[in-house]
BAVONU-570131 format. One record per residue: residue in one letter; x, y, z of N, C-alpha, C in turn. Coordinates in steps of 0.1 Angstrom, whole numbers, padded with zeros to 4 digits, always signed. Example, Ala and Ser with C-alpha at 12.3 -4.5 7.8 and 13.67 -1.06 7.14 Angstrom:
BEGIN
A+0132-0057+0078+0123-0045+0078+0132-0033+0078;S+0128-0022+0071+0137-0011+0071+0129+0000+0079;
This chain:
BEGIN
M+0065-0067+0044+0055-0057+0043+0047-0055+0032;N+0034-0054+0033+0025-0054+0021+0024-0041+0017;Y+0035-0040+0005+0035-0026+0000+0023-0024-0010;E+0015-0031-0015+0004-0029-0023-0006-0022-0016;L-0009-0028-0002-0019-0022+0007-0013-0009+0011;F-0002-0008+0013+0005+0005+0018+0002+0017+0009;I+0006+0012-0006+0002+0022-0015-0013+0025-0017;A-0021+0016-0016-0036+0017-0017-0041+0026-0006;K-0035+0026+0006-0038+0035+0017-0035+0050+0015;R-0023+0050+0008-0018+0065+0005-0028+0070-0006;I-0032+0062-0017-0039+0067-0026-0055+0072-0020;I-0059+0062-0011-0071+0067-0003-0070+0080+0004;A-0059+0080+0012-0057+0092+0020-0056+0104+0012;A-0049+0103+0001-0046+0114-0008-0060+0122-0014;K-0071+0110-0017-0084+0116-0021-0091+0125-0012;Q-0089+0121+0001-0096+0129+0012-0090+0144+0012;H-0080+0148+0006-0076+0161+0007-0076+0169-0006;K-0079+0163-0017-0079+0170-0030-0090+0164-0038;S-0094+0172-0046-0106+0168-0056-0100+0162-0069;T-0106+0150-0074-0100+0144-0085-0111+0143-0096;I-0107+0140-0106-0116+0138-0117-0125+0124-0114;S-0121+0117-0107-0128+0103-0105-0138+0105-0092;S-0137+0116-0086-0142+0118-0071-0159+0115-0073;P-0165+0123-0083-0181+0121-0085-0184+0107-0088;I-0175+0101-0097-0178+0087-0102-0177+0077-0089;I-0166+0079-0081-0167+0071-0069-0177+0072-0060;K-0183+0086-0057-0193+0088-0050-0205+0081-0054;I-0208+0080-0066-0219+0075-0073-0217+0059-0070;A-0206+0054-0070-0204+0040-0069-0206+0036-0055;I-0203+0044-0045-0205+0042-0032-0221+0043-0028;I-0227+0053-0033-0241+0054-0033-0248+0042-0038;A-0244+0037-0051-0250+0026-0055-0250+0013-0046;I-0238+0013-0041-0236+0001-0032-0245+0003-0018;A-0244+0014-0013-0251+0016-0002-0268+0014-0003;L-0272+0020-0015-0285+0017-0019-0288+0002-0021;G-0281-0003-0029-0282-0018-0031-0283-0026-0019;I-0273-0023-0009-0275-0032+0005-0288-0029+0011;V-0291-0016+0010-0304-0013+0018-0316-0020+0012;I-0316-0020-0001-0328-0027-0007-0328-0041-0006;M-0315-0047-0005-0313-0062-0004-0318-0065+0011;M-0314-0058+0020-0316-0060+0035-0332-0059+0037;I-0338-0050+0030-0353-0047+0033-0360-0059+0025;S-0356-0063+0013-0363-0074+0007-0361-0087+0014;I-0350-0090+0019-0348-0102+0028-0357-0100+0041;A-0355-0091+0048-0361-0088+0061-0377-0091+0060;T-0382-0083+0049-0398-0083+0049-0402-0096+0043;G-0393-0101+0032-0398-0115+0027-0397-0126+0038;I-0388-0128+0046-0388-0137+0056-0400-0133+0066;G-0399-0121+0069-0410-0115+0080-0424-0120+0077;L-0427-0118+0065-0441-0120+0060-0444-0135+0059;Q-0434-0142+0054-0435-0157+0054-0436-0162+0068;Q-0429-0158+0077-0430-0163+0092-0443-0158+0098;K-0449-0145+0095-0460-0141+0102-0473-0149+0095;I-0472-0153+0083-0485-0159+0077-0484-0173+0082;R-0471-0180+0083-0471-0192+0090-0475-0193+0104;E-0471-0183+0111-0475-0182+0124-0491-0181+0128;K-0496-0174+0119-0511-0172+0120-0518-0185+0117;L-0514-0190+0105-0521-0204+0101-0520-0214+0111;S-0507-0215+0117-0504-0225+0130-0512-0221+0142;G-0514-0207+0144-0521-0203+0154-0536-0206+0155;F-0542-0208+0144-0558-0211+0143-0558-0227+0140;N-0546-0234+0136-0549-0245+0131-0538-0259+0138;G-0530-0252+0143-0518-0260+0148-0509-0264+0136;H-0497-0268+0139-0490-0272+0128-0493-0284+0121;I-0498-0294+0128-0502-0306+0122-0517-0309+0130;Q-0525-0314+0122-0539-0318+0126-0541-0333+0125;I-0546-0340+0136-0549-0354+0135-0564-0355+0136;T-0571-0360+0126-0584-0363+0125-0588-0375+0120;N-0601-0378+0119-0606-0388+0113-0602-0391+0097;F-0600-0404+0094-0599-0407+0079-0610-0406+0073;D-0615-0395+0068-0626-0395+0059-0626-0384+0048;N-0637-0382+0041-0637-0372+0031-0642-0358+0035;N-0641-0356+0048-0646-0341+0053-0635-0331+0048;N-0637-0325+0040-0627-0312+0037-0630-0300+0043;S-0641-0299+0050-0645-0287+0055-0640-0283+0070;E-0642-0271+0074-0636-0266+0088-0645-0272+0099;I-0655-0280+0095-0664-0286+0105-0662-0301+0109;T-0659-0304+0121-0658-0317+0126-0671-0325+0127;L-0670-0335+0119-0684-0343+0119-0684-0354+0129;N-0674-0365+0125-0673-0377+0132-0662-0376+0143;P-0667-0380+0155-0656-0378+0167-0646-0390+0166;I-0635-0386+0172-0625-0396+0177-0622-0398+0190;S-0617-0407+0196-0615-0410+0211-0602-0400+0215;K-0605-0394+0227-0594-0388+0234-0583-0397+0238;N-0587-0409+0240-0578-0418+0247-0569-0425+0236;Q-0559-0417+0233-0548-0423+0222-0535-0423+0230;D-0527-0432+0225-0514-0435+0230-0504-0424+0230;F-0507-0415+0219-0499-0402+0217-0501-0391+0226;Y-0515-0392+0232-0520-0381+0240-0519-0383+0255;P-0514-0372+0262-0511-0360+0260-0498-0357+0255;K-0488-0369+0253-0475-0366+0248-0470-0378+0239;F-0464-0374+0228-0458-0383+0218-0446-0389+0226;K-0445-0404+0225-0433-0410+0230-0421-0411+0222;G-0426-0412+0208-0415-0416+0197-0411-0403+0190;V-0418-0391+0192-0415-0380+0182-0409-0369+0192;D-0400-0364+0190-0394-0352+0199-0396-0338+0192;D-0392-0328+0198-0396-0313+0194-0411-0311+0193;I-0417-0318+0201-0433-0314+0201-0435-0305+0212;K-0440-0293+0208-0445-0281+0218-0454-0285+0226;N-0466-0290+0219-0479-0291+0226-0488-0299+0218;I-0497-0307+0224-0507-0315+0217-0521-0311+0223;Q-0530-0305+0218-0542-0300+0223-0556-0306+0214;I-0565-0309+0222-0577-0313+0216-0587-0302+0211;Y-0595-0303+0201-0604-0294+0196-0617-0302+0189;A-0625-0291+0184-0637-0296+0180-0642-0283+0174;T-0651-0284+0160-0655-0271+0156-0670-0275+0151;K-0678-0265+0152-0692-0265+0147-0698-0253+0143;A-0705-0252+0132-0710-0240+0125-0723-0236+0133;G-0723-0221+0135-0734-0215+0142-0736-0203+0137;I-0748-0197+0141-0752-0183+0138-0752-0173+0150;I-0746-0163+0150-0745-0153+0160-0758-0144+0158;R-0767-0142+0168-0780-0135+0165-0780-0123+0176;T-0780-0111+0172-0783-0101+0180-0796-0094+0177;E-0798-0082+0184-0811-0076+0183-0811-0070+0168;T-0801-0066+0162-0801-0060+0150-0794-0068+0138;D-0785-0076+0141-0777-0082+0131-0777-0099+0133;F-0772-0106+0124-0768-0120+0124-0756-0123+0117;E-0747-0133+0120-0736-0137+0113-0733-0151+0113;G-0730-0158+0106-0724-0172+0105-0711-0172+0109;I-0708-0181+0119-0695-0182+0125-0691-0197+0128;I-0678-0201+0129-0675-0213+0134-0670-0212+0148;L-0676-0220+0157-0673-0221+0170-0661-0234+0171;K-0649-0228+0175-0637-0237+0177-0637-0240+0192;G-0642-0253+0196-0641-0256+0210-0628-0262+0214;V-0622-0257+0226-0609-0261+0230-0609-0264+0245;S-0599-0269+0249-0600-0274+0264-0589-0266+0273;N-0586-0272+0285-0577-0266+0293-0562-0270+0289;D-0561-0278+0278-0547-0281+0274-0542-0273+0263;Y-0551-0261+0258-0549-0253+0247-0539-0242+0251;D-0530-0242+0241-0520-0232+0241-0524-0218+0235;W-0526-0209+0245-0532-0195+0241-0519-0184+0238;S-0509-0189+0236-0495-0179+0234-0499-0171+0220;F-0505-0178+0209-0508-0170+0198-0517-0159+0201;F-0528-0164+0206-0541-0153+0210-0537-0143+0219;E-0528-0146+0228-0522-0137+0239-0515-0125+0231;E-0508-0129+0220-0501-0117+0214-0510-0108+0206;Y-0522-0113+0201-0530-0105+0194-0542-0102+0201;L-0543-0103+0214-0555-0099+0223-0554-0084+0223;T-0566-0077+0220-0567-0064+0219-0575-0059+0234;K-0584-0065+0238-0592-0061+0248-0595-0074+0256;G-0598-0072+0271-0602-0083+0280-0592-0094+0282;V-0597-0103+0286-0588-0115+0288-0590-0129+0281;L-0582-0138+0282-0583-0152+0275-0594-0160+0283;P-0600-0168+0278-0609-0178+0285-0602-0187+0294;N-0609-0191+0304-0603-0202+0312-0613-0213+0312;Y-0607-0227+0307-0618-0237+0307-0612-0248+0316;S-0604-0245+0326-0599-0256+0335-0608-0262+0346;E-0621-0254+0348-0630-0258+0357-0642-0263+0351;G-0653-0260+0356-0666-0265+0351-0669-0257+0338;I-0679-0262+0330-0682-0258+0315-0683-0242+0317;S-0678-0237+0308-0678-0222+0307-0687-0216+0295;N-0693-0204+0297-0699-0197+0285-0690-0187+0281;D-0677-0186+0286-0669-0175+0280-0663-0179+0267;V-0664-0169+0259-0658-0169+0245-0648-0159+0241;L-0639-0162+0232-0630-0152+0225-0636-0148+0212;I-0638-0137+0209-0642-0133+0195-0632-0124+0188;S-0633-0122+0176-0624-0113+0169-0630-0100+0169;E-0621-0090+0166-0626-0076+0165-0633-0073+0153;E-0630-0082+0143-0639-0082+0129-0653-0083+0134;I-0656-0094+0141-0670-0100+0145-0677-0088+0154;S-0667-0084+0164-0672-0073+0176-0676-0060+0167;N-0669-0056+0157-0673-0045+0148-0686-0047+0142;R-0686-0057+0134-0699-0060+0126-0711-0062+0132;L-0710-0069+0144-0723-0074+0152-0724-0064+0163;H-0715-0053+0166-0717-0044+0176-0717-0051+0189;I-0709-0061+0190-0707-0069+0203-0694-0065+0211;N-0697-0058+0222-0686-0053+0230-0681-0061+0240;L-0670-0058+0247-0663-0066+0257-0673-0068+0269;G-0676-0080+0274-0685-0082+0283-0699-0085+0280;D-0701-0082+0268-0718-0084+0262-0720-0098+0262;T-0733-0103+0265-0737-0117+0262-0743-0118+0249;F-0745-0127+0242-0753-0129+0230-0757-0143+0227;N-0765-0145+0219-0772-0158+0216-0763-0165+0202;V-0759-0177+0202-0754-0185+0191-0763-0196+0190;F-0766-0198+0176-0778-0207+0173-0770-0220+0165;F-0773-0230+0169-0767-0241+0161-0777-0252+0156;V-0778-0255+0145-0787-0262+0136-0786-0276+0140;K-0796-0283+0143-0797-0297+0146-0796-0306+0133;E-0794-0319+0133-0793-0328+0123-0807-0329+0116;D-0817-0328+0124-0830-0327+0119-0834-0313+0118;P-0836-0307+0106-0838-0292+0106-0851-0289+0109;S-0860-0299+0110-0873-0296+0115-0875-0292+0128;K-0865-0295+0137-0864-0293+0152-0857-0281+0154;A-0862-0275+0165-0858-0261+0169-0841-0263+0172;P-0834-0253+0167-0817-0253+0169-0815-0252+0184;W-0803-0256+0187-0796-0254+0200-0792-0240+0202;V-0795-0234+0214-0792-0220+0216-0782-0220+0228;R-0771-0214+0225-0760-0210+0236-0760-0197+0238;V-0762-0190+0250-0759-0178+0256-0744-0176+0260;V-0736-0169+0253-0722-0169+0256-0719-0154+0260;K-0705-0152+0266-0702-0139+0269-0687-0137+0263;A-0686-0126+0257-0673-0122+0250-0664-0115+0263;V-0655-0125+0266-0646-0121+0277-0633-0115+0271;G-0629-0117+0259-0619-0114+0253-0621-0110+0237;I-0612-0100+0231-0613-0097+0217-0600-0097+0212;Y-0598-0104+0201-0584-0106+0193-0586-0099+0179;N-0574-0096+0175-0573-0091+0162-0560-0094+0154;S-0560-0108+0148-0549-0115+0143-0544-0109+0128;G-0553-0100+0123-0551-0094+0108-0553-0105+0098;F-0556-0117+0101-0559-0127+0092-0575-0128+0090;Q-0578-0119+0080-0594-0120+0079-0602-0131+0075;E-0594-0139+0068-0601-0152+0065-0607-0159+0079;F-0598-0159+0088-0603-0166+0101-0609-0156+0111;D-0606-0143+0111-0611-0134+0121-0626-0133+0117;K-0631-0132+0106-0644-0129+0103-0652-0142+0107;S-0648-0152+0110-0656-0164+0113-0652-0172+0127;F-0641-0170+0132-0637-0180+0142-0640-0174+0155;V-0646-0181+0164-0650-0179+0178-0645-0190+0187;L-0636-0187+0197-0632-0198+0205-0642-0200+0217;G-0643-0212+0220-0652-0216+0230-0649-0227+0238;D-0659-0232+0248-0655-0243+0255-0658-0258+0248;I-0650-0266+0245-0653-0278+0237-0664-0286+0243;R-0669-0286+0257-0677-0293+0262-0692-0288+0255;H-0694-0275+0252-0706-0273+0244-0708-0280+0234;I-0698-0282+0225-0699-0289+0212-0702-0305+0216;Q-0695-0309+0225-0698-0323+0229-0711-0327+0233;K-0717-0318+0240-0732-0318+0245-0740-0318+0233;M-0739-0308+0223-0748-0306+0212-0747-0318+0201;N-0734-0323+0201-0732-0334+0192-0735-0348+0197;R-0738-0348+0211-0742-0361+0219-0730-0368+0219;W-0717-0362+0220-0705-0371+0223-0704-0372+0238;D-0696-0381+0242-0692-0383+0255-0680-0375+0258;E-0674-0373+0270-0664-0366+0274-0653-0370+0268;N-0650-0381+0263-0639-0387+0255-0637-0385+0242;E-0648-0380+0235-0651-0380+0222-0646-0363+0217;I-0637-0362+0207-0633-0348+0203-0636-0349+0189;G-0631-0338+0182-0630-0336+0167-0618-0338+0162;G-0605-0336+0171-0592-0338+0165-0583-0333+0174;F-0570-0335+0170-0559-0331+0179-0551-0320+0171;E-0547-0310+0176-0538-0302+0172-0524-0303+0176;V-0513-0306+0167-0499-0307+0173-0490-0295+0168;L-0483-0290+0179-0476-0278+0177-0461-0282+0179;I-0452-0278+0171-0438-0283+0170-0431-0270+0172;N-0417-0272+0176-0408-0262+0179-0402-0255+0168;N-0401-0262+0158-0393-0256+0145-0402-0260+0134;F-0406-0248+0127-0414-0250+0114-0407-0257+0103;D-0394-0254+0103-0386-0260+0091-0387-0276+0091;D-0391-0281+0102-0391-0296+0104-0406-0302+0101;I-0414-0293+0096-0428-0297+0095-0431-0311+0088;K-0424-0312+0077-0426-0322+0068-0421-0334+0075;L-0408-0335+0081-0403-0346+0088-0413-0352+0100;K-0417-0340+0108-0425-0342+0120-0439-0348+0115;T-0445-0343+0104-0458-0349+0100-0456-0362+0098;N-0444-0367+0089-0444-0380+0088-0442-0390+0100;E-0435-0383+0109-0432-0391+0122-0445-0393+0130;V-0453-0381+0129-0466-0382+0137-0474-0392+0130;Y-0475-0392+0117-0484-0401+0109-0480-0417+0114;E-0468-0419+0114-0463-0433+0118-0467-0435+0132;Q-0469-0426+0140-0471-0430+0155-0487-0430+0157;T-0494-0428+0148-0509-0428+0151-0516-0440+0143;P-0527-0443+0148-0534-0456+0143-0538-0453+0129;S-0540-0464+0122-0543-0463+0108-0556-0457+0104;I-0566-0457+0114-0578-0449+0113-0578-0436+0114;L-0567-0430+0119-0565-0415+0118-0555-0410+0109;N-0559-0397+0104-0549-0390+0093-0544-0378+0101;S-0529-0377+0097-0521-0365+0101-0518-0357+0088;Q-0522-0343+0090-0520-0334+0079-0514-0321+0084;S-0504-0318+0077-0498-0304+0082-0506-0293+0074;I-0503-0281+0080-0510-0270+0076-0504-0265+0061;V-0493-0270+0059-0487-0269+0044-0497-0277+0035;E-0500-0289+0038-0509-0297+0031-0524-0291+0031;K-0527-0286+0041-0542-0282+0043-0544-0268+0034;Y-0533-0259+0036-0535-0246+0027-0524-0245+0017;P-0524-0254+0007-0514-0255-0003-0512-0243-0013;A-0522-0234-0015-0522-0225-0022-0515-0212-0015;I-0517-0211-0002-0510-0200+0004-0495-0203+0006;F-0492-0215+0009-0479-0219+0010-0470-0216-0003;E-0476-0221-0014-0471-0220-0027-0469-0205-0030;W-0478-0196-0025-0477-0181-0029-0466-0176-0021;I-0465-0180-0007-0454-0174+0001-0440-0179-0004;S-0438-0190-0011-0426-0196-0015-0421-0188-0027;L-0430-0180-0032-0426-0171-0045-0418-0159-0039;F-0419-0156-0026-0412-0145-0021-0396-0148-0020;D-0394-0161-0020-0379-0164-0021-0373-0161-0034;K-0380-0164-0044-0377-0161-0060-0375-0146-0061;N-0384-0140-0056-0383-0125-0057-0371-0120-0052;V-0369-0122-0038-0356-0120-0031-0345-0122-0039;Y-0343-0135-0043-0331-0137-0051-0329-0130-0064;L-0340-0127-0071-0342-0118-0084-0334-0103-0078;I-0340-0098-0067-0337-0085-0064-0321-0083-0059;I-0317-0094-0053-0304-0094-0049-0295-0096-0060;A-0298-0104-0070-0290-0104-0083-0289-0091-0090;I-0300-0083-0091-0301-0071-0098-0292-0062-0091;M-0294-0061-0077-0287-0051-0069-0271-0053-0070;I-0268-0065-0069-0253-0068-0069-0249-0065-0084;L-0255-0068-0093-0252-0064-0109-0249-0050-0110;V-0260-0040-0105-0260-0027-0105-0247-0022-0099;A-0245-0026-0086-0234-0023-0077-0221-0026-0085;G-0220-0038-0089-0208-0043-0096-0203-0034-0109;I-0216-0030-0116-0211-0022-0129-0207-0009-0124;N-0213-0003-0115-0209+0011-0109-0193+0008-0104;M-0191-0002-0098-0176-0003-0091-0166-0005-0103;I-0172-0014-0116-0163-0013-0125-0160+0000-0133;T-0169+0008-0134-0169+0021-0140-0158+0028-0131;A-0160+0028-0117-0151+0037-0106-0136+0030-0110;L-0136+0018-0112-0122+0012-0112-0115+0017-0125;L-0121+0016-0135-0117+0020-0148-0111+0034-0148;V-0120+0043-0142-0116+0057-0141-0104+0059-0131;L-0103+0050-0121-0092+0052-0112-0078+0049-0119;I-0080+0038-0127-0069+0033-0134-0063+0043-0144;L-0073+0048-0151-0071+0057-0162-0063+0071-0155;E-0069+0074-0145-0063+0086-0137-0050+0083-0133;R-0046+0071-0129-0034+0067-0123-0025+0061-0134;T-0026+0063-0147-0018+0058-0157-0003+0060-0154;Q+0001+0071-0152+0015+0076-0151+0021+0068-0138;M+0013+0068-0125+0018+0060-0115+0019+0044-0119;I+0009+0040-0125+0012+0027-0129+0024+0023-0137;G+0027+0033-0147+0039+0031-0154+0053+0031-0146;I+0053+0041-0136+0064+0042-0126+0064+0031-0118;L+0056+0026-0113+0056+0012-0106+0060+0001-0114;K+0056+0000-0124+0063-0010-0134+0077-0008-0139;A+0079+0005-0141+0095+0007-0142+0104+0004-0131;L+0098+0005-0117+0105+0002-0108+0105-0012-0103;G+0098-0023-0111+0100-0037-0108+0087-0042-0105;G+0076-0033-0103+0063-0040-0100+0058-0047-0112;N+0052-0059-0111+0044-0066-0120+0029-0064-0120;N+0024-0069-0131+0011-0066-0132+0001-0070-0121;K+0005-0082-0114-0003-0087-0104-0002-0078-0092;S+0007-0073-0087+0010-0064-0077+0003-0051-0079;V+0004-0045-0090-0002-0033-0095-0018-0034-0092;R-0023-0047-0099-0038-0048-0099-0042-0049-0085;K-0032-0056-0076-0040-0057-0061-0040-0044-0055;I-0032-0034-0059-0032-0021-0052-0045-0015-0056;F-0050-0016-0069-0063-0010-0073-0076-0018-0066;L-0073-0033-0067-0084-0040-0059-0086-0036-0044;Y-0074-0035-0038-0075-0030-0024-0083-0015-0024;N-0079-0007-0033-0087+0006-0033-0103+0003-0036;A-0105-0006-0044-0121-0009-0048-0125-0016-0034;A-0121-0024-0028-0125-0029-0016-0128-0020-0005;Y-0120-0010-0004-0122-0001+0005-0134+0008+0001;L-0136+0011-0012-0149+0019-0016-0161+0010-0013;I-0160-0003-0017-0172-0012-0014-0175-0013+0001;L-0165-0015+0009-0166-0015+0023-0174-0002+0029;K-0169+0009+0023-0176+0022+0028-0190+0024+0024;G-0193+0019+0010-0208+0017+0007-0215+0008+0016;L-0211-0004+0018-0216-0013+0027-0220-0008+0042;F-0210+0002+0046-0211+0005+0061-0222+0017+0061;W-0224+0025+0051-0236+0033+0052-0248+0027+0048;G-0247+0016+0039-0259+0009+0036-0265+0002+0049;N-0256-0005+0055-0259-0011+0066-0266-0002+0077;L-0260+0008+0079-0266+0019+0089-0279+0023+0086;L-0282+0027+0073-0294+0032+0068-0305+0020+0069;G-0300+0008+0064-0309-0003+0062-0315-0009+0076;L-0305-0009+0087-0310-0013+0099-0318-0002+0105;L-0316+0010+0103-0324+0021+0108-0338+0020+0104;L-0341+0018+0091-0353+0018+0085-0360+0005+0091;L-0355-0007+0090-0360-0019+0095-0364-0017+0111;F-0356-0012+0118-0359-0011+0132-0371-0001+0134;I-0371+0009+0126-0383+0019+0127-0396+0012+0123;Q-0395+0003+0112-0408-0004+0107-0411-0014+0118;K-0401-0020+0124-0404-0032+0134-0412-0025+0147;V-0407-0014+0151-0411-0008+0162-0425+0000+0160;T-0426+0007+0148-0439+0016+0146-0449+0010+0135;G-0443+0000+0128-0452-0004+0117-0459+0004+0108;F-0451+0017+0105-0457+0028+0096-0460+0023+0083;I-0455+0013+0077-0459+0007+0064-0469-0003+0064;T-0481+0001+0059-0491-0008+0062-0495-0017+0048;L-0501-0029+0050-0506-0038+0040-0522-0039+0041;N-0527-0044+0029-0541-0047+0030-0541-0061+0034;P-0547-0063+0046-0549-0076+0052-0557-0087+0045;E-0566-0082+0036-0572-0090+0026-0564-0098+0017;S-0553-0090+0013-0544-0096+0003-0533-0103+0008;Y-0528-0098+0022-0514-0102+0026-0516-0106+0039;Y-0527-0108+0046-0531-0115+0059-0522-0109+0069;V-0518-0097+0067-0511-0088+0078-0515-0074+0076;N-0515-0067+0088-0519-0053+0087-0507-0043+0082;N-0495-0047+0087-0484-0039+0083-0473-0048+0079;V-0462-0043+0074-0452-0052+0068-0443-0055+0080;P-0443-0069+0082-0435-0075+0093-0420-0076+0088;V-0411-0075+0096-0397-0074+0093-0390-0087+0103;Y-0381-0093+0097-0373-0102+0104-0358-0098+0103;I-0352-0096+0116-0338-0089+0115-0329-0100+0121;D-0320-0106+0114-0311-0117+0118-0297-0112+0113;F-0288-0110+0124-0274-0104+0120-0266-0116+0112;G-0269-0127+0113-0265-0139+0105-0265-0136+0090;Y-0278-0134+0086-0281-0133+0072-0275-0119+0066;I-0276-0108+0076-0269-0096+0073-0254-0097+0070;L-0248-0106+0079-0233-0106+0076-0230-0115+0065;L-0237-0126+0060-0237-0133+0049-0239-0123+0035;L-0247-0116+0037-0253-0105+0027-0241-0096+0024;N-0234-0091+0033-0224-0080+0032-0212-0087+0027;I-0207-0101+0032-0197-0109+0028-0199-0112+0012;G-0210-0116+0011-0213-0122-0004-0212-0108-0015;T-0217-0097-0010-0217-0085-0019-0203-0080-0023;L-0194-0082-0011-0181-0077-0011-0173-0086-0021;L-0174-0101-0018-0167-0110-0028-0172-0110-0042;L-0184-0108-0044-0191-0108-0059-0184-0096-0065;C-0186-0085-0059-0182-0071-0065-0169-0073-0068;L-0160-0079-0059-0143-0080-0060-0142-0088-0074;L-0150-0101-0075-0147-0109-0084-0152-0102-0099;M-0162-0095-0098-0164-0088-0111-0155-0076-0115;L-0146-0074-0106-0135-0063-0109-0123-0068-0114;I-0121-0083-0113-0109-0088-0115-0105-0088-0132;I-0115-0089-0140-0114-0089-0154-0112-0073-0159;P-0120-0064-0154-0116-0051-0157-0103-0046-0155;S-0097-0051-0142-0085-0048-0137-0073-0053-0146;L-0077-0062-0156-0066-0068-0165-0060-0056-0174;I-0068-0043-0176-0064-0033-0186-0051-0027-0179;I-0046-0032-0167-0035-0026-0162-0023-0033-0171;S-0024-0046-0174-0013-0053-0181-0011-0047-0196;K-0021-0039-0200-0019-0033-0212-0013-0020-0212;I-0010-0014-0200-0004-0001-0199+0013-0004-0201;N+0018+0003-0210+0031+0005-0213+0040+0015-0205;P+0049+0010-0198+0056+0020-0189+0062+0031-0195;A+0069+0028-0208+0075+0038-0215+0066+0049-0220;K+0053+0045-0224+0044+0054-0229+0037+0060-0219;S+0034+0055-0207+0027+0061-0198+0035+0071-0187;I+0047+0069-0187+0055+0078-0180+0059+0091-0187;K+0053+0102-0183+0057+0116-0190+0063+0125-0180;F+0073+0130-0185+0079+0141-0177+0078+0154-0184;E+0074+0165-0176+0072+0178-0182+0085+0186-0178;
């Protein structure tokens, strides 16, 4: 029989029936652990959630990997066409975990209405385009269908709709400047069949999705000439590996670039979230550990006579220390239970309602996204329990300094 655990249970049960000097200190320690785990869970959930949302939006507008001409064009506009007839299209033979390969082309234009005008980028896509990203952020109307003849249907953002007063179903003119500016621009009359709102204002304020065949005609390309390919992968964590594999499978005249390479500043910024999360976890565990050390020392001092009696009956220092470490583990687990309950409740409310909002101009999202994974929650709880117990080992050595002869007092 594990008598240390038996005695620890009796001590715990005894505290439920009478008030002790250590009671308020123990409650503070439990509250500190509960609040600590809540803050750590929120930090991890929102940090990972924000990273995933930003990655998702960047890949939604650009794909994970872009295959374009090997030139010095660093703009969003595709200038020199490449052939659609490639060995890797429509499917890579030597690269696995590829979700989709889709063609695209972009061209700068100006939307002109009766009262306003605005510069935009028309992104031309075809019937192979994966609309799952825009399907999630579609607020009105339907997604365009480019599987049949050339279509004038376009998808615009809520930002453009509000600024230019273009409603669902409206037709409007888009002007495209020719290579020779002295000539009259091309004019395309298009219809807004859908309105989206991704919350990524950098793209929402300028991107309009339309039929790639319009861009091919204006650029005098044939039907096999396109601006580039977008490659979607299944696992973002493999993006560096897949970019290298895609690069090896493409001709030397084509370049493969991941969105991490295309937008390095954004990815460097979101990588800082990890450091902030690690710092918060370290501070919270340290605070919880200090509170538990205080509670343990008070428990030991309060039970000095009991420690002396146990030693007099033959108990060694290791056994007595285990009694108090079992007691401390119970208090930590109690704090973890209430902390997990409160933390999961708050995260679930935020996930469902999104009541905590953010400025999309700074964070690229409208509200705080959360990522709930019971794997990291379990690891966080186990890590907190073990680290707190490790921090209590040294303070528990005070038990070895207690002399049975002096601690046992009979009245």
